[in-house]
C-alpha positions in Angstrom: 89.5 82.2 104.4 89.5 80.5 107.8 92.4 80.4 110.3 94.0 77.4 108.6 94.3 79.1 105.3 95.5 82.3 107.0 98.3 80.4 108.7 99.5 79.3 105.2 99.6 82.9 104.0 101.3 84.5 107.0 104.4 83.5 108.9 103.0 85.1 112.1 102.0 82.9 115.1 100.4 83.5 118.5 100.7 85.9 120.2 101.5 88.0 117.1 99.0 86.7 114.6 96.4 89.5 114.4 94.0 88.2 111.6 91.3 85.7 112.6 89.3 85.4 109.4 89.2 86.8 105.8 85.7 87.8 104.7 86.6 88.7 101.2 89.7 89.0 99.0 90.0 90.1 95.4 93.6 89.6 94.3 95.1 92.7 92.8 92.5 94.9 94.5 91.4 94.6 98.1 90.8 92.5 101.2 88.4 92.6 104.2 89.6 90.6 107.2 88.6 90.4 110.9 90.4 90.6 114.2 88.3 89.7 117.2 89.6 91.7 120.1 89.1 89.7 123.4 89.9 90.5 127.0 92.4 87.6 126.8 94.8 89.5 124.5 98.3 89.5 126.0 98.7 93.3 125.8 95.6 94.2 127.9 97.0 93.6 131.4 99.6 96.4 130.7 97.7 98.6 128.3 95.8 99.7 130.5 94.7 97.7 133.5 92.0 100.1 134.5 90.8 100.7 130.9 91.9 98.1 128.4 92.7 99.6 125.0 94.3 97.9 122.0 97.7 99.6 121.2 97.5 101.6 117.9 100.7 100.0 116.7 99.1 96.6 116.9 96.1 97.8 114.9 98.5 99.0 112.2 100.3 95.6 112.4 96.9 93.8 111.9 96.3 96.0 108.8 99.8 95.1 107.6 99.1 91.4 108.1 95.9 91.7 106.1 97.9 93.5 103.4 100.5 90.7 103.4 97.7 88.1 102.8 96.4 90.3 99.9 100.0 90.6 98.5 100.6 86.8 98.6 97.1 86.1 97.1 97.9 88.7 94.3 101.3 87.1 93.6 99.8 83.6 93.7 102.5 82.4 96.1 102.8 81.5 99.8 105.5 82.9 102.1 108.4 80.6 102.8 111.5 80.5 105.0 113.5 82.5 102.4 111.1 85.5 102.2 110.2 88.2 104.6 107.4 90.8 104.4 108.6 94.0 106.0 106.9 97.3 106.9 108.6 100.0 104.9 106.5 103.0 105.8 103.4 104.2 107.6 102.0 107.6 106.4 99.0 109.6 107.6 98.2 107.3 110.5 95.2 108.5 112.4 93.6 106.9 115.4 89.9 108.0 115.5 88.4 105.8 118.3 89.8 103.5 120.9 89.5 99.7 120.3 88.6 97.7 123.4 87.9 94.1 124.4 84.8 92.9 122.7 85.3 94.9 119.6 85.6 93.3 116.2 88.0 95.0 113.9 87.2 95.0 110.2 90.6 95.3 108.4 89.9 96.9 105.0 93.0 97.2 102.8 93.2 98.3 99.2 96.3 98.1 96.8 97.3 101.5 95.6 100.5 100.5 93.7 103.0 97.7 93.4 106.4 97.8 91.8 109.5 95.6 92.3 108.4 94.0 95.5 107.3 97.3 97.0 103.5 97.5 97.8 101.5 100.6 98.7 98.1 100.3 100.4 95.3 102.4 101.7 94.1 100.8 105.0 91.3 101.3 107.5 90.3 99.4 110.6 86.6 99.8 111.4 84.6 98.9 114.5 80.8 98.9 114.1 81.1 100.8 110.8 83.2 103.6 112.4 86.8 104.2 111.3 89.0 103.4 114.3 92.4 103.7 112.5 93.4 104.7 109.0 96.8 104.9 107.3 98.8 104.6 104.1 101.1 101.6 104.4 104.2 100.7 102.4 105.4 97.1 102.6 108.2 95.2 100.9 108.7 91.5 100.1 112.3 90.5 100.3 114.3 87.3 99.8 116.7 86.5 102.6 120.3 85.9 101.6 121.4 82.4 102.3 124.3 82.1 104.7 126.7 79.2 104.0 
């Protein structure tokens, strides 16, 4: 999937869109996506000016965005203005190596379970084949209530 297809599957936009390309996706099973980390990222000037490091929470967010694409591909639907994809939990998060400008994150997410709009995933972000971040993610797809 290129960026145009990704934009159809995620409501996120710059500067919060954290998936650049999808290398492989098998609905109902797993996804491998990329995030190219450049020195132009808006968080680098403050985190940290003397040693730019991608914040761990944003790596987890990138994994969740890859998980959202996998969920919508699995459901055979696209997000719309009446649905929201929420983080519901992050368990066992581990940060094993820093992610810096010039790194390419491979976002590897696998569905563990899905029931009534609640999705559980095993997720890893890798750089050069090494695990940078790993976590068990729980996400929920919810319909927004219409206000009259």
